[in-house]
N, C-alpha and C positions, 0 to 999 in steps of 0.2 A: 313538619316532621319527614312526612312519606317524603317530599320532594327534595328534602336535605339529604336523605338517606339514597333517593337515587342519584343523585348529584354525586354521592360518593361511589355508590356502586358502579355506574355506567364505564368511568375510566379505566380504574381496575380490570373490568371484565373486557373491556376491549386492549388493553393491554398485556391481559393473560391471553387472548384469542389471537394477537398477533406475535407474541413470542409464543406460542406451538406452531405455529402457521411457519415461520422462520426458522426456529431449532428442528422442528421433525424432521424435515431434509437431511441435516446434518447428523442427526443421530441415525437415522435408515442405514446412509453411507455408512458411518462406522462400524454399526451392529451387522449389517451386510457383509463387511471387511472380514470379519471374526465367525460366521456361520460356516459351515461344511456346504459343499454345491447340493446335497439335498436339503436340506432348511431352505434355500436360497430358490431352488426352482418347485418346493413344496406346491401344492394350490390351498392349502391351510397355511396362510401367512404365520411366521415365528416372529412374535414381535420384541423376544427379549433371548438372545441365543446363550441356550445352556451349554450345549457343545461346543467350547471355543476352540479355534485352529487358527494357525497362524502360518499355513502354508500358501494364503492368497499372498501375502504379505512377503513370504521368500520368494515366491515366484514373480512378485513386481520388482523386488532389490535387484534380482539376477537378471531383470529383462536388459537386452542389448543399452550400452551407452547410459546405463541409469546413472551412475555415479560422475559419469563425464559430465551430463547434463546439470545435474546438481552443483556440480563446481561452478560451469558456467552460468546458471540461473542466482547462485549466492554471489558472483563475483560481479553479474552488471547490476544487481541490486543493490547491493551496499556499495558500490561504487556512485550510481547515480544518486542515492540518499545523501551520501556523504560530501559530493560535488554540488548538489542542490543546496544543503543546508549553509556551506560554507559560502557559497554566492551570495543566498539568502540573508544572512547575518548582515552583510557589508549593504547589500539593497536596502534593508528595513533601514537600519540605521539610517541611512542617506535620507530615505524619504520621509522617515519623523525627524530626523533632527535638522536638516538643511533645507533650505531653500533655496530653491534658483527655477529658472526660468522652463515652463515646460513640468514640473514636478506634477500637477494635476492630471496633465496629458499622459506620463507617465504610468501613471495609479488605474487610469481609467484603461490603457493598453493592457495592463496584466489582466485587469478583469475581463477584459474581451477575449483575450488569450487562454484563458481560463475557460469559457465557454464555447471556446470555438474547438467543433471534433478535428480530433487528429487525424481517424480516417480519412478526411476528405484531402490530407495533403499526402497519403501513401505514393501515389504515383512521382510525385516532385519529390517528396524523401528518396524513394527508389533511384530515381534519375541522378540527385545530387552524391549519393553513395557509389552509383554504378560508373559516373564520369571521373573519380576518385580514386576507383579500383578499390574499393575498402569492402566487397559484398564480401561474405562470411567470413566476417569479422565480428569480435564481441564490442569493439570502440564506436560505432556507429549507435549500435544499441545503447551503449549507455550514456550518449553523446543527448539521443532524442529522448529517453526515459527523463535525465537531466532537465529537459526542457520541457517536457509535461507535467513534470510536478513542481517546478521552480514560479509559475504566478502565483497559487496559491499559497507555499510556503515563503513568498515573499510578503503577500497582503495578510498573513496570520502573525508573522515575528513583527510587521510594522507596528501592528495594534500593541502589542506587548512592549516593543522599546517605547512607545510613544506614551504609553502609560506607567512608565517608570521615570519621576518626579527629574527634571530637570538640573534641580539644584543637587542631586547628588552626584552628578555628574560632576558638576561645577567644582563643587567642594572636593572632588578625587583631584580635579585638574588645579586648585587652588594649592593643595597639600604636593602638588609635585610632579603628579603623574600627566602622562601625556594625553591626548586625546584616546589614540590607541589602547593605552592603560588601563583609561577608565572604562573603555568599552568594556575590556576583556575582565577585568577586577570589580567592577558596579553593575553593567548592565548584564552582560552575561551570564552571573548567578541566576539572574532572575528570570530568565528566558527558559528555563526548563520545561514547564509544562508545554510551553508553544513548540519547543523543538521535539518533545514526544510526539504529540498530536501531529506534528506535520511528518516528523519520521515514519509513524503507521500508516498514513495517507501516504507517503512515496513509495513504501517498501510493497504496500498493496498494490499501487498501482504498476511499480515494475516486475512485481512476481508474478503478477495474473495477464502482464499484458500477451496478446497472440498475433494481431493482423502483420505489426510491423515486423517481430522474428519471423513470422511464415514467408513475408516477401524477400527480405535481404539475406534472410539464412538458408540457404538450400544444403549446407554440408551440414549431415548429423553430427557430427564432431563439434558444431559451432552453433548449436540449437539449443533452446531453453525449454525446462520443463513442461511450461502449455501446449507445446508443440508433440514433446514425449507422450503425453497424456492422450492427445486425441490420435495419435499413430499406436499407443498401446491398446487402444481400444480396437481400434481394427485389428491388430495384428492377432488378439486372443478371443476376438469375435462376440461369443455369447457367453464366456468365460465372467459373469458377473459379479462374482467374487472377488478374482483378481483386479478387476476393471475397480472396482468400488474401494479394493485396499491401494492400488496407485491413486486414487482420487484422496483418500485418507493420507495419505503422505504426502500430496502437494498439498492440500488445506492445513495439513498440521504446525507448518511454522507461524502460518496466519494466525490462527486459533490463539496459537502460547502468545505469540506478542502482543494480541489483541487482549488475552486474560492479563496479563503484566503491565500494559498500560492502558488497558480503557477507562479509568476515571481520569487520569492526568488527560489522556486524549480527548474526551469529552468536555473537560471546562478548559482544554486549552483552545480549541476549535470557536467555544463559544465564547472564551474571553477575548482573544483575538478577534473576533467577529464584530466585536461593540465596544473595544477602548479605542481612543486614538482617535 
């Protein structure tokens, strides 16, 4: 009985400790953003803000180029996610349904590409973009962000396509559908969990990316929010309230998206990893 009780308690206790360790920094960031400056620099920590203020958020959103960089980040992130999903849908269908020479080698290549650190290729990427006279442009960022998330997107969606019985697709084609119509009407509606999981992964990757944007885009008007956040802290020095407000604004879209998609995202990644 004691052994069984211990077996039930220790996983839950471990989960609670890990949850607190991961969530507390996020809570402290948001809580600090709402505290008056006096509470932030107080020697006695204020765990729960009582005198709530929005002045730090006002300072953050009125910082130079904030809304321009918000638009840049949203544009680059959304475009890269949409491009990767469109390409991955057709690639996953080809890998799951068609048999051709080099298919297994192509799958292994995608796995290796997903494991490779993109940072080691920054110099080569910079030279390519420079030679094409495309520095300080959002187009290279969109292209390379798409390439960053494409391998995992293809591998995940391939598992979902392979899990759909071929008989459903063949029945649709017998009823008069073309292969493209069968894919659109039969397979595509069943890929929703995988699309949500890969969309969340792609959004987080593109939204948080820092080194590539730092190297390629020196013009402040063409930068993204991660660069703005690092420059914001430098510009405002020890104003931790404004810094935490800026960090909260940067993290808010990811938190909102994750809250809405968390269940589908987790099931999408696990199902796509084991099926097919």
